[in-house]
C-alpha positions in Angstrom: 8.1 12.7 26.5 10.9 13.7 23.8 9.3 14.6 20.5 10.3 12.5 17.4 11.4 15.0 14.7 10.9 13.5 11.2 11.6 14.6 7.7 9.1 12.7 5.3 10.1 12.8 1.7 7.2 12.9 -0.7 7.5 11.8 -4.4 4.0 12.6 -5.6 2.9 8.9 -6.0 -0.2 8.4 -3.9 0.7 4.8 -3.1 4.1 5.6 -1.9 2.9 8.6 0.1 0.3 6.3 1.9 3.2 4.1 3.1 5.1 6.9 4.5 2.0 8.4 6.1 0.8 5.2 7.3 4.1 4.7 9.5 4.1 8.4 10.7 0.3 8.0 11.9 1.3 4.8 13.6 4.2 6.4 15.3 1.9 9.1 16.6 0.1 6.6 18.6 3.2 6.1 20.9 5.2 9.3 20.7 4.9 12.9 20.0 5.7 13.6 16.4 6.9 16.8 14.5 6.8 16.3 10.9 8.6 18.3 8.0 7.2 17.2 4.5 9.6 17.6 1.8 7.9 17.2 -1.8 10.5 16.2 -4.4 10.5 16.2 -8.3 10.5 12.9 -10.3 12.7 13.2 -13.3 15.9 11.9 -14.7 17.7 15.3 -14.2 16.3 16.0 -10.7 17.5 12.4 -9.6 20.8 12.8 -11.0 21.2 16.2 -9.1 19.9 14.5 -6.0 22.4 11.7 -6.3 25.2 14.1 -6.9 24.4 16.0 -3.7 24.1 12.7 -1.7 27.4 11.5 -2.9 29.0 15.0 -2.3 27.8 14.7 1.2 29.6 11.5 1.8 32.9 13.3 1.4 32.4 17.0 2.2 30.5 17.3 5.5 28.5 20.6 5.4 27.6 20.6 9.2 24.0 19.8 10.7 21.5 21.8 8.8 18.3 20.4 10.3 17.2 19.1 13.7 15.7 15.8 12.6 15.7 12.4 14.3 14.4 10.4 11.4 14.3 10.7 7.5 11.6 8.6 5.9 10.6 8.0 2.2 9.2 5.5 0.0 10.1 4.7 -3.6 13.6 4.9 -5.4 13.3 8.6 -6.1 13.2 9.3 -2.4 16.5 7.3 -1.8 19.1 10.1 -2.5 17.1 12.6 -0.3 16.8 10.3 2.6 20.7 9.5 2.2 21.7 13.4 2.0 19.5 14.6 4.7 20.2 11.6 7.1 24.0 11.7 6.6 24.0 15.7 7.1 22.0 15.7 10.4 23.0 12.3 12.0 19.4 11.1 11.6 18.1 7.5 11.0 17.6 6.7 7.3 14.6 4.6 6.8 12.8 3.7 3.5 9.9 1.6 2.4 10.4 -0.8 -0.6 13.5 -2.7 -1.4 16.5 -0.7 -2.5 19.2 -1.6 -5.1 21.5 -4.3 -3.2 24.4 -1.9 -3.5 22.5 0.7 -1.5 21.1 -1.3 1.4 24.1 -0.4 3.7 23.4 3.2 3.3 20.0 3.1 5.0 19.7 2.2 8.9 16.4 0.4 8.3 14.6 -0.9 5.1 11.0 -2.1 5.3 10.8 -4.5 2.5 7.5 -6.5 1.5 8.0 -10.4 1.7 7.0 -10.8 -2.0 10.5 -9.0 -2.8 11.9 -12.2 -1.6 14.6 -10.5 0.5 16.4 -12.1 3.5 15.8 -10.3 6.9 19.0 -8.7 8.1 20.3 -6.1 10.4 18.6 -3.3 8.6 16.0 -5.3 6.6 12.7 -5.8 8.3 10.1 -7.9 6.3 6.5 -7.0 6.0 3.6 -9.0 4.8 2.5 -6.2 2.5 3.2 -2.4 2.2 2.1 -0.3 5.2 -0.8 2.0 4.5 -3.1 4.7 6.1 -6.1 2.4 6.6 -7.3 1.4 10.1 -9.9 -0.9 11.5 -12.8 1.4 13.0 -15.1 -1.8 13.4 -17.7 -0.2 11.7 -18.3 -2.4 8.7 -21.8 -3.4 7.4 -22.7 -6.9 6.4 -25.0 -5.7 3.8 -22.3 -3.4 2.1 -19.8 -4.6 -0.4 -17.1 -2.9 -2.5 -15.5 -4.0 -5.7 -12.2 -2.2 -6.9 -10.9 -2.8 -10.4 -7.2 -2.3 -11.4 -6.3 -2.2 -15.0 -3.5 -2.6 -17.6 0.1 -3.0 -16.7 2.1 -4.4 -19.7 4.9 -5.9 -17.8 3.0 -7.9 -15.0 -0.3 -9.4 -16.5 -2.9 -9.7 -19.2 -6.0 -7.6 -18.8 -9.1 -8.9 -20.0 -12.1 -6.7 -19.6 -14.8 -9.2 -20.6 -13.5 -11.7 -18.3 -13.2 -9.5 -15.2 -16.6 -8.2 -16.0 -17.9 -11.8 -16.0 -16.4 -12.4 -12.5 -18.0 -9.3 -11.3 -21.4 -10.1 -12.7 -21.2 -13.5 -11.0 -20.2 -12.2 -7.7 -23.0 -9.7 -7.7 -25.6 -12.1 -9.2 -25.1 -14.8 -6.6 -25.6 -12.5 -3.7 -28.9 -11.4 -2.3 -30.4 -8.0 -3.7 -30.3 -6.9 -0.2 -26.4 -6.5 -0.4 -25.6 -3.1 -1.8 -22.4 -2.9 -3.8 -20.1 0.0 -4.8 -17.7 -0.5 -7.8 -14.9 1.9 -8.5 -12.1 1.7 -11.0 -8.4 3.0 -10.8 -6.1 5.3 -13.1 -5.1 2.1 -15.0 -8.7 1.0 -15.8 -9.3 1.1 -19.6 -12.2 3.3 -20.6 -13.9 0.3 -22.3 -13.9 -1.5 -19.0 -15.4 1.4 -17.3 -18.1 1.8 -20.0 -19.0 -1.9 -19.5 -19.2 -1.4 -15.7 -21.2 1.7 -16.0 -23.8 0.0 -18.2 -24.0 -3.0 -15.8 -24.5 -0.9 -12.9 -27.2 1.1 -14.5 -29.4 -1.9 -14.8 -29.3 -2.7 -11.0 -30.7 -0.9 -8.1 -28.3 -2.4 -5.6 -25.1 -1.3 -7.6 -23.4 2.1 -7.9 -20.4 2.8 -9.8 -17.9 5.6 -9.3 -15.2 6.0 -11.8 -11.7 7.0 -10.2 -11.8 10.3 -11.8 -14.9 11.2 -10.0 -13.5 10.3 -6.5 -11.7 12.6 -4.2 -8.5 11.8 -2.0 -9.8 9.7 0.9 -13.0 8.2 -0.7 -11.7 4.5 -0.9 -10.6 4.6 2.7 -14.2 5.8 3.8 -15.5 2.8 1.9 -13.2 0.4 3.4 -14.5 1.5 6.8 -18.2 0.5 6.2 -17.7 -2.4 3.7 -18.1 -5.8 5.2 -16.9 -7.6 1.9 -14.2 -6.1 -0.4 -13.3 -7.6 -3.9 -10.1 -6.4 -5.6 -8.6 -7.4 -8.8 -5.2 -9.1 -8.1 -3.2 -6.5 -10.0 -4.0 -4.0 -7.3 -2.2 -5.6 -4.4 -1.9 -2.3 -2.5 -5.7 -2.1 -2.3 -5.8 -5.6 -1.2 -3.6 -4.8 1.7 -5.4 -1.5 2.5 -8.8 -3.6 2.6 -7.2 -6.2 4.9 -5.8 -3.6 7.2 -9.2 -1.8 7.4 -10.6 -5.1 8.7 -12.7 -5.9 5.7 -13.3 -9.5 4.6 -11.1 -9.4 1.4 -11.4 -11.4 -1.8 -9.2 -11.4 -4.9 -10.4 -11.3 -8.5 -7.8 -13.3 -10.6 -5.8 -11.8 -13.4 -3.5 -13.8 -15.9 0.1 -13.3 -14.7 2.6 -13.1 -17.6 5.2 -14.6 -15.1 3.8 -17.0 -12.5 6.8 -16.2 -10.2 6.5 -12.3 -10.2 6.2 -10.7 -6.8 2.4 -9.8 -7.3 1.7 -13.7 -8.1 3.9 -14.5 -5.0 1.9 -12.0 -2.8 -1.4 -13.4 -3.9 -0.4 -16.9 -3.1 1.1 -15.9 0.2 -2.5 -14.4 1.2 -4.2 -17.7 0.1 -1.9 -20.1 1.8 -1.9 -18.1 5.1 -5.7 -17.7 4.9 -5.5 -13.9 5.0 -7.6 -13.2 1.9 -10.0 -15.2 -0.1 -9.5 -16.4 -3.7 -12.2 -16.4 -6.4 -11.9 -20.0 -7.1 -12.4 -20.9 -3.2 -15.4 -18.5 -2.9 -16.9 -20.2 -5.9 -16.4 -23.6 -4.7 -17.6 -22.8 -1.1 -19.9 -19.7 -1.6 -18.8 -18.6 1.8 -17.1 -15.4 3.2 -14.8 -16.4 5.8 -13.5 -13.5 8.0 -10.1 -12.8 6.6 -7.2 -10.3 7.5 -6.2 -11.7 10.9 -5.6 -8.1 12.2 -3.1 -7.1 9.6 -1.5 -3.8 10.4 2.0 -3.5 8.9 2.2 0.4 9.6 1.9 -0.4 13.3 4.6 -3.2 13.2 7.0 -0.7 11.3 6.3 2.1 13.7 7.0 -0.5 16.8 10.2 -1.5 15.0 11.4 1.8 14.7 10.8 2.7 18.3 12.2 -0.8 19.5 15.6 0.0 18.0 15.8 3.9 18.7 13.2 4.7 21.5 12.4 1.5 23.3 11.3 3.5 26.4 8.2 4.6 24.3 6.9 1.1 24.2 6.9 0.3 27.8 
């Protein structure tokens, strides 16, 4: 079996790197992969230099410098590097997240989440949500729950710590004390919100709170593996999709969107309409956890699409 040689561009953003790594891991289920990770800097000056090199490469061919089949990156900072390395070595240029419209033709394949509302095209492959590194290990425990808290983002939503705490208290208070809950925050969670949750957890034997700063890389993935029920605040859609991919029954704690039609609100509504995730209002009305997710695995879909186009024999 011929090895797939991949150059993965990493921009230091954990969310972006999970998307890239998720696809690479999925490819590894079908083909042998050899990976070269290239870490880049994120700054205005670095981006300008990278774009200059990429544009120069369009006019002055430097000759093949690497043995690479695919160049893969996630996020706008990776785009010039994917273009430069791909063009220099005749490799397929693949990105996650929607590029600027004038750049679309410069990539061989773009994995674009449906909430960006692109039309599918020759090099546009729509995903339900972003690919990620979660997998369903089928070891979930019915007596174990996980609550993940996002936080402030001035552009997208209004953050109300008291209201979010109220939702969490109601969720936990309704369930049997035999259900063990773990709560964790994120880098965007306000300190006052963490203090409120810490005090709430301290008074309950079945609740544990782990601030984001006290968790290590891979912590949340291990929690997904064993948690039967996961609640996530709506502003953290990436974690919603991670929980769904891990096979968890996934519920969403609402936030107030500043624009009802923004991509996160659209994504949230899509999950409800297709019965993939459970809304807080629906849970409150029915007091029932219906299995959600429907086997969601966008990393695998992305990997299979790459192979369908350029290594179809690997899927036989």
